[in-house]
C-alpha positions in Angstrom: 135.1 120.1 122.7 133.2 118.3 124.9 131.1 114.7 124.4 127.5 116.5 124.5 129.1 119.1 121.8 129.7 115.9 119.6 126.8 114.2 120.1 124.5 117.7 119.7 127.2 117.6 116.5 126.3 114.0 115.4 122.9 114.1 115.8 122.5 117.2 113.8 124.6 115.7 111.0 122.3 112.7 111.0 118.9 114.7 111.0 120.4 116.5 107.8 121.4 113.8 106.0 118.1 111.9 106.5 116.3 114.9 105.5 117.9 114.8 102.0 117.5 111.5 101.4 113.8 111.9 102.5 113.6 114.9 99.9 115.3 112.8 97.4 113.2 110.4 97.8 109.9 112.4 97.9 110.9 113.7 94.4 111.5 110.2 93.1 108.3 109.4 93.7 106.3 112.2 92.6 107.7 111.5 89.2 107.7 108.1 89.0 104.2 107.4 86.8 104.6 103.3 86.3 101.6 101.7 87.7 99.3 104.1 86.2 98.7 101.9 83.1 98.4 99.1 85.3 95.4 100.7 87.1 93.5 102.0 84.1 94.2 98.2 82.5 92.4 96.9 85.2 89.8 99.5 85.6 89.2 99.0 81.6 89.0 95.1 82.1 86.8 95.2 84.8 84.5 97.5 82.7 83.8 95.2 80.3 83.9 92.0 82.4 81.1 93.6 83.7 79.5 94.9 80.5 79.8 91.2 78.9 78.0 90.3 82.6 74.9 93.2 81.7 74.4 92.4 78.0 74.5 88.5 78.4 72.5 88.4 82.0 69.7 86.5 81.1 72.1 83.9 79.3 74.1 83.8 82.1 71.5 82.8 84.4 70.1 80.4 82.8 73.0 78.3 82.3 73.9 78.6 85.9 70.6 77.5 86.9 70.6 74.4 84.1 74.0 73.5 85.7 72.6 73.6 89.4 70.0 71.8 88.3 72.7 69.1 87.0 74.3 69.1 90.0 71.2 68.5 92.6 70.0 65.7 90.4 73.6 64.0 89.8 73.8 63.6 93.7 70.2 62.8 94.8 71.4 59.2 92.6 75.0 58.8 94.4 74.8 56.0 96.5 75.5 57.1 100.0 75.8 53.3 101.9 79.5 53.8 102.1 80.2 49.6 103.0 82.3 49.0 105.9 85.5 47.0 105.5 
C-alpha cells in the first residue's frame, strides 16, 4: 500500500468519525430543553416590570422630578472654592 493510499484512508476514517460525532452532537442539542424555562422566566419578569411601570407611570415621574429638584438645589449650595494647600 502506498503512502498516498494510507493518507487517503486515514482522511476518510477521520471524516467518518467527525461526521458521526457531529451527528451525535446535533441530536443531543435538539433533545436538550434546559434554557427554555429561563427564557420564559425572563420574559415574564420583563412583562411584570413593564406593567408596573405603566400602572405607576405618574407616580414614578413625580418621584424622579422631586429627586432631581433636590439634587439640583443641593448642588447649588455646595462651596466650590477649594482652599489651596
